[in-house]
N, C-alpha and C positions, 0 to 999 in steps of 0.2 A: 503493500500499501504506499509506496513512496511519493507517489504523485499525490496522494491525498495529504500525506504528513507534509509534503512540501507545499501544498495550497493552505494549509493551516498555518504554516510558518510564512507564507506570504501574507495572509490576513493578520497574522501577529505584528508584522512588520509596519503593514500600511495603515490598519485599523486597530491597534493594540487594545484600545478601550471598548471596543464593541463587544455587546455581549454574545458569547458563544453557547452557553449553557445556563439555564435557570430553572430551578425549581423550589420548593419549600426549604431545601436544606443548603443549597449552594446557588452561587451565582459566580459564573467564570468569564471574564473576558477572554478575547483571544490570546492576548499574551500570557495570561494565566494558564489557558489550556494548553498552550504549547510546551509551557514550562512543566506542567504536571504530567504530560505524555513523556517528555525525555526523560524526566526523573524517574517515573515508573518503568520505563523501557531499560535504563540503565541498570534498575534493580533486578529485572526480570532476564536481561541477556546473559546471565550467569548460568540459567538453567539448560542443561545439555542434552537432555532427553525428552521425548514425549511431547505431546500438545499440551498446551496450557489451558485448563477449564475455567471458566467464569460461571460462577453460580451466584450471582448478584440480583438484587431488587433493582426496578426501574429507577435509576437516578444517575447523577454525574459521575459517580465512581464507576458505573457499568461502561459508559462511553469511555472514560480515560482509560480503564482496564482493558478494553477491547481494542483501542487504538494502540496503547502501549505493548501489548502482545505482538501485534502486527509491525510496530516500529521496530521491535527487537527481532524480526525474522523469524517469530515462531509461529507453528500452526496454533489458531484458536478454536477452543471448543465451547461455544454458548451452551449451557445447559438450559432448557427450556423450564421455566417454574411451573408449567402445568403438566409436565411429565409425571409420571409416578415414580416413586423411589426406585423401583425396578427398571424403569425405563432410563433413569439418570444413571443407574449403576451400569445398565448395559451400555450406554452412550460413553462412559468414562473407561469400560474395559475395551470396547471396540474401537475406540479411538487410541488406545494406548496413553492415555493421560498421565503424563509424569508431574503435574502440579495442579493445583487447584486454588483459586482466588474466591472468597465468599465472605458475605457480611451476614451470614447465618450459620456461624460456626456449630452451634450445637446440633442444627437440623442435619448438616453434612457429616458431621462427626458421627451421628447415630445412624445416618444412612451407610456410610462406609463400614460401619460395625456390622450393622444388618446383613449387608450383603459380603460379608468376609473379605473385606479390602483392607489389608492394613496401611495404615498410614502414618506418617509423623509429622507434628504440628512444628511448622518453623515460626521465624519471629514475624509478628503481625507488622503490617505495613499501613501507611496512611494514603488514601486517595481521594483528594477534594473534600478533607475533613471527616471522611467516613474510615473507621477502623476496620481494615481488611484482614482476615485470618488466611493463612498461607498452609495448605497441606500437600505433603509430598506422598501420593499414594505408592503402593509398591506393585504396579501394573506393569506387565510386560510390554515393551514397544510393539507397535502395530504398522505394518508396512503402509505408508501413505504415497500417492502419487507424488512425484517430484513436482515442487512449486506448490504444494497445497499452502494456503494461508488461512483458510477457513474450513472447518469440518461441521456442517450443519445436520440436524437429525429434525426430520419430520416422522410423526407416528404413521402416516400413509395408511395402507388399508390392514396392516398387521399390528399384532401388538408390540414387535421387535422392530425398533426403528433402524434405518441405514443411514450410514454417515455419508453425506455428499461432500465431497472434497472440491474445494473452489480455489481458483488461484486469486492473486490480487488484481491482475490485469482484467480479468473478466469481471469482477466486481466493481472495479474502477469505470469500466465500460459502461455498465448499467447505471451506476449513480451520475456519472456526467451526463448520460443520455436522458435520464429521470429529471435532472436539474434543468437542463435545455428546454425540453418537452413540457413541461409547468413554468418555464420562465421564471424560476426563483433567483431571488435576489436578497442581498444583504438586507433589505428591508423586511425580509418574510420571518415568520415566528411560526416553527412547526411544533405541535402538540403530539407527543408520541403516546398514543392512546393503547397500541398493542405492546406486548411485551417486547422489550428490545432485543431478547433472544430469538425472536421471529425474524427470520430473514428479510421479509418484505420491510419490516420497520427499520431494521438494521441498515439497509442498504438505501431505500428509501426515505426514511425519517432521521436517518444519522448522516450516512456519508453523503447523500445529495444535498442537504442544507450547509454541510461543513464545506464542501467544494464551492458553495455559493456564497459563503460569509454570513449566512443567516444564523438565527439563534434557535437551538433546540430546548424544547420544554418538556423533560421526561414526567409523565404522570406516575401515580404512585401503582406499583406494581399490579397484582392479580386481580384487582376488583373489576377490570375491563375483561372480562372473560365472556364466552358465547353463552353462558348461563345468564349471567346478570343482565345482558342485552336483550333477554326476552322477559324480564320480569319487572314489576313495579313501575317507578317512577325513573327508571334509568336514563330515558331520553331526556327529562328535564334536567338531571344531574350533569348529563353530557352537555347539553346546550350551556349550563351554567359554566362548566370548566372552560368550554371554548371562548365564551365571553369574558370570563374572568382573566384567563390569560392572554385575550387578545389576539389568539392563535390566526395566523392567516392560512395555514395548510394544516391537513390532517389525513391519516389513514384509519379507514375502519371496513369491518366486515359487513356483509349485507344487513344483518340482524340490527347491529349498531346504527346503520342508516334508517332502518324502518323506525326504529324506537326515537330517534331524533326527529324524523319527519311527523311521526305521530304527535311528538310533544309540541311542535311548532304549530301543527296544525290545530290543536287545543289550546294554543293562547300562549304557550311559552315563547319569549321573545328569541328572535332569531339572532345567531352569533353575528354581529356586524361587521368584524374584521374578516371573516371566513372568505377566501377568495377561490380556494381549491380543495376539494374535499375527494380523494382516491377512494375508490371501494372495489374490493377484490376478495380473493381468497375462496369464494364460490360464485356460482352464476347470480347475476342481479337481474331481476324482471324489469323490462322496460317500464312497466307501470309504476313500479317503486322510483325509478328515475325520475318519471314524469311527476310523481307525487312530491319527490324532493325538490324538482324544479319549481313546481307551482308554490312550494313553501319558501322559495327563494335560497335554498340550499345549493351550492355549486358543486354538485356529486357528477362524477366521470368514473366509468367502469374500465378495468383494465385487466389484464391477464398474465399468469405467469406460472413458473414452477421453480422449486428449488435446484433442480438440475440444469436450469439456464439462468442461476443466480438472480432468481426471483422474476422481476417484471419482462415480460416479451413485448406486449402491446400494451396500447393506452389510448383512451379517448382524453381530448383537451378541449378548451374552449374554443381553439382555433380550427379544430378538426374533431368534430363530434357526432357520432352516430349512434343513439340510443338502439340497443338490440344487437350491436357488435360490441367488442372489445377493444375496439380502437385501430390506430396504425401500430404495424409493427415498429419498434425503435430502429433508429439507423443502422446500428451494428448487426441486425437480425436478418437472416434470411429463412424465409419459410417455403417448403416445399410439401407436398402430399403423397402419401402412399396411395396404392391403387384403391384400398377401401376408404380414404378420405382421411386416413389419420394425419395430425399435423406433425410435421417433421422440421425441427429447428436446427440451423446452423448459425454460428457466430459468436454465440455466448453459451457454452456448454461445460458441463463439469469435467473434471480431470478424471474421475472415478470415483470410487467409494472405497472407504476405509477398509483395510484387510483383504481387498479383493484387487488383483493386479491385472484383472482383465482390461483391456483397452476399451474406455468408454466410446460409445458410438456418436459419429459426426456425419451426417445430422442425427440429432437424437429424436427417438420417438416418443411423443409425449403421452400416448395413450389416449389423446382428446381427438374426437372428429370435428371436422370444421371445413371451412371454405374462406377464401377471399373474394370480396364482391369487385364490382367493375371499379370502385373508387380506391380499392386497395385496404378497406377495412376488413378486419379478420372477424370471422363468426363463428361460433361454438354450436355444435350440433349434439354434444354429448359425450360420454366416456365409452370408449370402444369396448373396454370389459362390461360395462354396464347394461349394455344392449342386451334385452331379453326378448325370448322369442315365445309368442304364445302358442297355445294348442293348435290354432288354426295357422300357424306358420307366419304371423305377422311380426315385423321388428318393431319394437318399441323402446325408445329413449326415455328412461324413468324422470331424467333431467327435465324434459319438456313437460311430463305431466304434473311433476312437482312444482314447476315454475307456475303453471296455470293455477294450481290449487293454493298456492301461497299468495296468490294475487287477490283472494278472498279475505274479507277481514276477519273472519272467524277463526282463520287457520294461520297458525304460527309457522309450523314446519310440517312436512310430509314425506314419508319414504313409500315409494310405489313399489309393488312386487306383482309379477305375473308369469314367470318363467314355467313355459309348458302347461299353463292353465287356460282354462276357457274364458277366464275374465279376469280382471285386474283387481287389487286390494290395495288400501293404504293404510299405514300407521300413521296418525294425525296427532300432532301437539296442538291444541285448542289454545287460541289466544285468551287472556284472562276474561272471565265472564260468559265465554261462549257457551251455549247449551248444546245438547247432543242434535236437537232440532236444527239450530243453526249450522251446525257441522255439515248435517244431511244437505241442508237447503244451499250450503255453500258449495259442496261436491257436485250437486246437480246443476249449478252455474257454471262451474269449471267445465262440466261434461258438455256443455253446449258449445264450448269452443273446440272440441277435441273429436276427431273421427271415431267411430265406434269401437274400434279395435283398441284404442287407447283409452278409453274412458274407464272410470274407477266404479266398481259396482258395489263393493263392500268397504267399511272402513272400521278400525278400532283405534280406540283412544291409546296414546302413549303413557305409559306410567310416570314418566318423567320427561323434560326437553331433552333433544339430541344435543349433546355437549362433548367438548372433548375431554372434559372430567371424568364422564362415564364411558368413554371411549367409542361413541357414536358419532362423532365428527374427528375428521383429522385436526390437527393443530392449526390449520390455516382455514378451518370452517367448511371443508367439504364432507359432505354426509358419506359415513361408512356403512354403506347399504346391507354389506353381507354381516355386519356385527348386529344391525337392528333386525334383519331378517332371522338370525341364530336366536335372538332374545325373544322374540314374538312368534317363533316359528309353530308352536303348538296352537296358539290362539289362531293363527293365520290359517293353519290346517283344519281347525274347528270350523271356521266361516266357510270353506270350501265343503267340508262334509254335511254341515247343516243346509247348504245350499242344494247339494246333490239331495238329500232326503226330502227338501220341499218339492223336487221335481218327481219323486217318486208317487 
């Protein structure tokens, strides 16, 4: 990340007193940020083996720790706070972590002991006024592709995360492209609502603003989860945070945008300084984007994946087509396999931790889509999620779920119908929605669907789909196989009862 470190040094020289990081604990100008990075990098430079893991809350210390590890030329391993202890222990072992920085020493000491990882606690250090514990785990080194600067883990569709290895150049290309596409400037204030260990926030919410000389405002860690975005008055809280911080940019998952739009629609003041709100992690319905626009919220959908260093395409105020995921970033080349799978070149991973198999280039995304005549990328669904009904019809559940969640009574839906004569949905109702309202909502959605894609039966989920319960990936995508397994018995009963009704 020498280009980014050099950019921070240039800002420190040309605008030393401009704020670089601000939150309730710490305010750092660019001169102070550069000094903190260099000081921490000097301390970490003597670590001679393994990746350096970061297990910190959302704060200035996370940013400094991440940049210091990169400045020291070491592989950085962010530990997502929403991972289970078992997943975090797996990431530490899988990446061959030789060092761990944390502001939660008791938690990690217990985690290491619980998973039989011996570790020595080294001398604490200070990062931006936060006391940071250092642990030296006894973990065997893992093969990493040459040039690995970051190892990012996402839960994906299984419980065992895979370590995506990225180079500094790839991350810098994406960060610079995002800064240019969103026209970020030193006047911007980016509110980090997602955990900083999330690659999208790490690159789009930290690196891109720092390249631009803007100010980063890390929000308090785990409260901004997919579960909280569904419940209570979260939308009003979110609007208040954006207004209080005078944030000009932010990144959200679709459920967060829904909560914010609903709050503004019901009288919560719209955040006045906000000029660009990137929405991604899962498919965003055009109707939600229309609602956001009508509420005065400048929301723009994008698309990406960890294997391509996060963002691949993005809508912007200058080039916006709701229903698409935007124009590909300048360094990205998009091709399509014969079956319509999106293939990406120009920004792909080096490989996976512990796997010396050469990474594919172009990279097969697993997503189906197409480019329209004006160059906007459209998604058609996940290749592996397509199911075939008993009548031989191909159905993309994303399409059906998008129609269902347009209905005010339905917060989330998971659609199933593989080898079945009709489709069923597991539904998370919105607060106050009655069973009758859900049935009416499904009937309304069905009117926009062909017969083979319509939902004939539904059942209420026991709780919202979240990354905490394993039913969403860490970036907000539905883990449909997990939902199907959890509700398999009830779904089977629905089909059995319907068969009996026909006798």
